[in-house]
C-alpha positions as CSV (number, residue, x, y, z in Angstrom):
1,X,98.2,110.5,104.3
2,X,101.6,108.5,104.6
3,X,102.3,105.5,103.9
4,X,105.8,103.6,104.2
5,X,108.1,103.2,101.1
6,X,107.6,99.8,101.2
7,X,104.1,100.4,100.5
8,X,104.8,102.8,98.5
9,X,107.6,100.9,96.8
10,X,105.2,97.1,97.2
11,X,102.5,98.9,95.5
12,X,104.7,100.4,92.6
13,X,106.2,97.1,92.4
14,X,102.9,95.2,91.7
15,X,102.1,97.5,89.5
16,X,105.2,97.1,86.8
17,X,105.1,93.9,87.1
18,X,101.1,93.6,86.3
19,X,102.7,95.4,83.2
20,X,105.6,93.9,82.0
21,X,104.0,90.0,82.1
22,X,100.5,90.6,80.9
23,X,101.6,88.1,77.8
24,X,102.8,86.1,80.1
25,X,106.6,86.4,80.7
26,X,108.1,87.6,84.0
27,X,109.9,90.6,84.9
28,X,113.2,90.5,87.1
29,X,113.6,92.9,89.8
30,X,116.7,94.5,87.9
31,X,114.0,95.5,85.6
32,X,111.2,97.1,87.6
33,X,114.1,97.9,89.8
34,X,115.8,100.4,87.3
35,X,112.8,101.3,86.4
36,X,110.9,102.3,89.0
37,X,114.6,103.5,90.4
38,X,113.8,101.2,93.3
39,X,117.5,99.5,95.3
40,X,117.4,96.8,94.3
41,X,118.1,95.1,97.5
42,X,115.2,97.0,99.2
43,X,113.1,95.7,96.5
44,X,114.3,91.6,96.8
45,X,113.1,92.8,100.3
46,X,109.6,93.6,99.6
47,X,108.8,91.1,96.4
48,X,109.0,87.9,99.0
49,X,106.0,89.4,101.0
50,X,103.6,89.7,97.7
51,X,104.5,86.1,96.4
52,X,104.1,84.7,100.6
53,X,100.7,86.2,100.1
54,X,100.4,84.2,96.7
55,X,99.9,87.8,94.8
56,X,102.9,86.8,91.8
57,X,104.9,83.9,91.6
58,X,108.9,83.8,91.2
59,X,110.3,81.8,88.3
60,X,114.0,81.0,88.2
61,X,115.6,80.2,85.1
62,X,116.9,82.0,82.4
63,X,114.1,84.2,81.9
64,X,113.3,83.8,85.6
65,X,111.4,86.6,87.3
66,X,108.0,87.5,89.1
67,X,105.1,87.4,87.4
68,X,101.5,87.8,88.8
69,X,100.5,84.3,90.4
70,X,97.0,85.2,89.0
71,X,95.1,87.8,87.1
72,X,95.0,91.1,88.1
73,X,91.2,91.4,88.0
74,X,91.3,88.3,90.2
75,X,93.4,90.4,92.7
76,X,92.0,93.5,95.0
77,X,94.1,96.1,95.8
78,X,93.2,95.2,99.9
79,X,95.4,92.4,99.0
80,X,98.4,94.0,98.1
81,X,98.1,96.8,101.1
82,X,97.6,93.7,103.5
83,X,100.6,91.9,101.9
84,X,103.0,95.8,102.8
85,X,101.5,96.7,106.1
86,X,98.5,95.1,107.5
87,X,98.1,98.0,109.2
88,X,96.9,100.4,107.1
89,X,93.2,98.5,107.3
90,X,93.2,97.8,110.0
91,X,89.8,98.4,111.9
92,X,90.4,101.2,114.5
93,X,89.9,100.1,118.6
94,X,87.5,103.0,119.7
95,X,88.0,102.7,123.1
96,X,85.7,103.0,125.9
97,X,84.9,106.3,127.4
98,X,88.4,107.8,128.2
99,X,89.9,110.2,131.0
100,X,90.7,112.3,128.3
101,X,86.8,113.0,127.7
102,X,84.3,112.7,124.7
103,X,85.6,114.5,122.5
104,X,88.2,112.6,121.8
105,X,85.8,109.2,121.7
106,X,83.6,110.9,119.8
107,X,86.5,112.6,117.1
108,X,88.1,108.9,116.9
109,X,84.7,107.2,115.9
110,X,82.7,110.0,114.0
111,X,86.1,110.6,112.2
112,X,88.7,108.7,111.9
113,X,86.6,105.1,112.3
114,X,84.3,106.5,109.2
115,X,87.6,107.8,107.0
116,X,89.2,104.0,108.2
117,X,86.4,102.3,107.1
118,X,86.3,103.9,104.1
119,X,89.2,103.2,103.0
120,X,88.9,100.0,103.5
121,X,85.9,99.6,101.6
122,X,87.6,101.6,98.7
123,X,90.4,98.4,98.8
124,X,88.5,95.8,99.4
125,X,86.5,97.2,95.7
126,X,89.2,97.9,93.2
127,X,91.6,95.6,91.9
128,X,94.6,95.5,90.6
129,X,93.1,95.2,86.5
130,X,90.6,98.4,87.0
131,X,94.0,100.0,89.1
132,X,96.1,99.3,86.2
133,X,92.9,100.4,83.8
134,X,93.1,104.3,85.3
135,X,97.1,103.9,85.0
136,X,97.7,103.7,81.2
137,X,94.3,105.9,81.3
138,X,96.1,109.0,83.4
139,X,99.4,108.5,81.8
140,X,100.5,110.9,79.0
141,X,103.8,108.6,78.5
142,X,103.7,105.0,77.0
143,X,104.3,102.6,79.2
144,X,107.6,101.2,78.7
145,X,107.6,98.6,76.7
146,X,109.5,97.8,74.1
147,X,109.4,94.3,73.1
148,X,112.4,93.1,70.7
């Protein structure tokens, strides 16, 4: 499956924000961009999508930046994906029998439709908190959490 860089970087950004704002602080776009090696200008186009979806909050000021708008265990991955690209989890439209024959309709319904349903069900069942826990478990290197 292929996803756009907007979705890939958006997932990286919200995960980074969740990890680095757990103590109640905010995370700047500069920090996320440096840690994740994402263009800050591109990140500044992605973060408003997550903010408009109510997933992150922006805080102005000296210690400004972004943080989650609610606990990570209250955000499902489907919400993040839909905020970044609403076509990923959109239900497939299975056309009536086409001129191309019944085989195409069968493939669309019996294969792609089922794959899409599984993906959608999974994204709706996994919270950002669960995803973060799995990321921590799989990561063999300590997260970059240097605190002064």
